[in-house]
N, C-alpha and C positions, 0 to 999 in steps of 0.2 A: 590235843596240846593247844594252849591259847596262842595268840598272836597279838601283839599290840594293834589297835585302830591305826590305819593309816593315816600320818599326818600328825598323830599325837605322840608326843614323848612319853614313855613309860614312867618317868622320874621326875616330872616337873609339875606345879600346880597349873590348872587350867582356867582360863580367863573365860568370861562370857562369850567373848567374840571368837575365841576358839571353838567354844561348843557350837556357836552358829556355824561358822564354817564347816565343821565336822558333820553336823546333823544335815548341811546341804549337800555335802559330799556322798553321805551315807543314803541320802533320799535319791541321788542320781543313781549310785549304784543299785540300789534297791529296785528302782524302777527299771534299770536296763535288766538286771538279773532276773525279773520277774516276767519279762517278755512283753510289758504292758503294749508298745506300740504294734499295730497290727500290720506292719510293714514286715514282720517275721514271715508273713505268708508269702509264699511261693506262688505268685499270680501265674495261671495258666499252666503251671506245672502238673502232671498227673500225679495226683494221689500224695503229693509232697506233704501239703497241709491243706487237707479237704475243708472246704465248707466256710471258709473265713475270707474269702477274697472281698467281700462286699463291706466289711468292716470300715475301711477307710476308702476304698476304691469307690465307694457310693458317692463320693462327693463330686460336685458337676463341674470344680474348675479348681485350678492351680493358680497360686499368685507367680506372677513372673519378677523379675528383678527391679523394675519399674514401679511396681506395685499394682500393674493391671490384671484384671481378672481375665485368664485365658483357659478355653477348653482343655482340660488335662489330656484328652483322647486325641485333640487335634496336634497338641504338643509332641506327645509320646510319639505320634505315628509320623511325625516329620522326619526326623533323622534315620539314617540306615541302621540295620543291627550292628552291634559290637562284632567287628571282624574276628572269624575264628582264629585268624593268624596272630591274636594277641599272645597266644600259649600260655594263657593262666587259668587257675582253678582257683573258685573262693570257698573259703568255708565260713558258715555262720552258725553262731548259737546265742540263744535258743531259738530252736526251728519250729516254735509252736506258740500260740496265743495263750497268754494268760497262765504260763508253767513257768516254775522258777529253773528248771533243768530238764536233763534229758536228752531229746533229740538233737541232732546237728544235720544240717543240710549243706550239701557240697554241690558247687554248680561249675562243671568244666566248661568254661566259656569257648574252648576249642572245638568242643564235640556237642555242645548244646544240651547235655545231658546232665540232670539233677537228680541226685540220690538222697536218702536220708537214712541216718542209723544212730545207733547209740554211743558210737565210738568216735572221736575221744569222751569218755565218760566225766564231763566236766562237773566240778562240785560247786554247789551254791555257797556263795559266802562273798566277804569284802577283800578278796585277793586280787592283788595287782603284781604281777600279771594273773589273769585267768589261764592265758594259752599264749605261748611264742612258738615262731618257726625256727627251728636250729638246723642248718644243712638240710639232711633230708628227713627230719623228725619235727613232730610236734611235742613240745613239752607242756605240761598243763597242770594245774591243781586238781588233782583227782583223789584216789586214796592213798594221800601222800603225793609228791612230787612224781609225774608219771610220764612215760614218754612211749609214744607209738610211731610208726613210720607214716611219713605224710602222705602215702596213698592207702593208709589206714589198714595195710595188709600186717599178719602177723599179730601176735599178742601185746598188749601193754604191758610195760615194764617200770616198776617203781624204782626212782632213784634215790630216794630216801624219805623217811619217816617225819616229814615235815610238809608244810602247806605254803612256806615262803620261798620263794626262789626270783631269780632275775637272770636275764640274759648277760653273757659274758663278753668279753671282747675276744678271748680266744675262741677260734673256729671250733665247732663241736663240742662245746661245753656251756653249763650253766652254774650260776651260784645258787648253792642251798644254805639257808639260815634256819638256824634254831635257838630257841631261847632255852639256856640254860639254868634252870631254876624256875622262878616265879615270874610275873610281868615285868619286874625290875631288870631283868637280864641277868647275866651279861648275855649277849648274843656270838654264837659261833657260825662261823662261815667256811663253807669247803666248794673247791672248785671240783665239779664232778663232770667227767666225759659222758657224753649223752649215749652214744652207741656202745659203751660198756667198756670197764677198765676200773682201775683202782682211783678212787678220789685222791685229791691233793690233801695237804696236811690240815688240820683246823685251824682257823686264824680268829682271834678274838676281836671283834668290832669294838672302836671306841665306845667308852661308857655313855649310856644314854641314847645311843643311836636309836632313830626312829625307824620302824618298819612301815612300808615296805622299803627296802633298799631300791633304788632305781634301777641300776646295771652296772656291770663292770664296764670301762672306757679303756682307751689307751694311755690314759692317764691316771688310772686308780678306779676304785669304787665311787660311784655317784651316790652319796647320801642325801636324804632330805633334812636333816638336821641330827645332832648330838646333844650330849649334855650342857645346858646353857646356851645353846645356838640353834637358831632356826632357819638357817640358810642352806642352800644348796650347796654341797662342798665335794671336792674330790680327796679321797684318802687312800693312802697306802699303808701297809704295816711299818709300825716304828714312827711315824711321821704324825704331824698335826693336822687335823683336816683343814683344807684350803677353801675359802669360800669363793664362789663364782661371782665375778662381776654385777654389781646392781642386784644380786641375788634376792628373791622375794622371800619374804619370811613365811608366806602362805604356800610356796613352792607350788606356783602356778605352771605347772608343767604342760608342754604341747606333745614333746617326744624327745627320745634320746637315741644315738647310734652310738657305735665305739669310738667315734670321734668328734661327732656334734652333740649339744645340748639346747634344746629349745625351751625357752620359758619366758613367761609374762612378767612385766614390770609395771607399777604404777597400776595396780589392779583394784577393783571394787566390786562388792558384792551386788548382785541384781537378783529381782524376784519376778516371776512373770504375774500378771494381773489375775486379782482372785476370780474375776468373771472370764478369764481366758479361755476359750473353747478346747484348748490344747494343754493339759498340764496345768492347772492354775496354782498360784503360789509355789512355783517351784524355783529352788535357788541355782544360779549359775555365777560366774563370773566374768568379767570384761576387763580388758587390760589395756593400757595406752600404748604399750611398747610390745614388740615380740622382738626377743634377742636370742641369737644363735652364738654359741660361743665354741670355738674349736679348742678342743682339751690338747692337741699337739702344738699348735702354734701362739695359742693365746688370742688369736683374732676374734674380736667380737662385732658382728654384724647387727644391724637394728632396723627394724622396719615399724615406722609408726602406723598406727591403725588407718585404715583408709578413710578418706574423707567421706562425710556423709554418714558414717557408721557408727555405732555405740562403742566400739573397741574390739580388739581380739578376745575370743572365746577360747579359754583352754580346757581341753576335754581329759586332760591328766597323762601323766606318763604312763606307760604300758596299757593304755586303753585305746589307743588309736593309732595308725600309721600314718604319720605326717612327712617325715623326712624320707625321701627316696632312698633304696637300698644303695645306690652308689654315691648318697650325699651330695648329689647337685641341685635337687630342689627341695622346697617344703611347701606343703598344702596347709592352709590354715582357715579356719571361720571366722568371719566379724559378724558381730550382731547388727540386724537391721534395725532401724527405727520405726515404731516406739519399741524400746526393749522389753515393755510387758508383755508383747505378743509372743515372744519366744523363738522369733526365726533368725535365721543365720545365713550368710552367703559366703562362698567358698572363693578362696582368692590362692594363686601359685606363685612362689617367688624363686628366681635362680639364685644360687648361692655360690656359684662360680663364676668368673668371668667378668664382664663389664655390669657395673651397678645399675640396677633396674628395679623400679618400685613393684608393688602387688598388680598383678594381672586377675581380673575377675574370671571365674569358670564360667563358661555359657550355661545358662538354666540351671543355676545350683543353689538357689534359695531353697533352704531346707528347715526342719524343725531342730531346736537344740538338741544337742548330743548326738546328732548325724556322724556316721563313721565314714571315714575314707580309706583307701588303701591303693597301692600302686601295683601296676601289673609285673609280672616275673621280670622282664627285662627293662623295666622303669621308663617304658615309652607312652604309656597311658596311665591316666588318674581315673580310678573309679570311685563314684560318688553318688549321692542322692538327686536324682532328677526329677522333674515335673511327672506328676502322677504317682510319686514315691515309688518309683523304679530305679532301678541301676542304669546308670549312665556311665561313659566313659569319655575322657577327652585325651587326645592325642597332642602333646605338648609342642612337638616340632612342627606340625601341619596346622594345627587348630581344628582338625577334624572331630567329630563327636560321633557317637554312637549309643543307641539305647538297646535295652534288654526288657523282656517281659518280666524278668524277675523283680520281686519286691526288695526294696531296699532303703535305708541302710540303718535303721534303729536296734541295732544289736548289741549284745554285750561284748561278743567275739566276732571279728571280721578280719580273716587273714588270708592272703594270697600265697599261692606256691606255684611252680611252673607245672602244666598241665602233663599229667601221664596219660597212657594209653588206655582207652576202654570208655 
């Protein structure tokens, strides 16, 4: 079954600018799904991805935030290990270099055990999301939308014969979307319980709705566009979609939770230099403003891009974990200068309490498209540190920890509470 390309309307003429933006989005997703970054190698882990550790680890230095060359081995050796009390397991896909699909790597940070397997069997394609965590389940684009327990026990179960789905605000549920007819739509949505049970009644989305739909929120479904409109909008059956404040026409998404939507405005397209050592001529976006909208209260929080940067870099809805599970924090990358180098630095911002500006995360300069994730209890932020290893930053204390695990240029990077074993 065909699915409309993410970000493109199924029923409207496409402008040259639309095609450029879409080509860049597809380039990013193809690059991610192909596992081009060698940091998918699990460095130092026995037989997880053998023989690949030297591809990027052979570089003699890593660049610090101030732009000075520092020995990667010295930097990585300086912080203590990520504490096992973090009680978090990380799942990455793909877990192999130069392959589009297949193996998944699971790193239990509480036991130090790294395993590799074929489940969840995630499908190759321009799907958003590829995988999400719902209660004690992984839901992913497989042979249809599929669910498996997050400890990977038992057999996967197909929730519906489609590949388009989105997280729901209702606990234990996801939304499934199916095109009824041709690429012109209409699109049918159903709320489905992940653990089993009868799906909800079918609902027809507004004419010309763009796929993918971002997610369900406490104020309705979050759309990326519908017939004649290209803004982010909230929609409930029987009502007209309601555009978000300053909503970008390009849908420059950072992340969304049941209550918060994070998106960029005043955005422009960038390209890495033709002679860039890393991913030449790669397209990405930078935004002057990062806005976080509370769908319940209507409160809009705005963070200008940090001084001395090239702007906030959106990685797309359902492709990165930026908002903490408790909606207290957000992590976002900003482009370092010059922009043609394709490097970013990570910042964290508190979304509750007294107003405060972006705080840089220690030693967090990375390549564009790097992933982030929050620990199971939101106390630590996981990110790509020097040497392209997994690092962790504890917000309350400012402590940092490092792992020998390679990180974080993956298509999927999801955390769960650690299970036994």
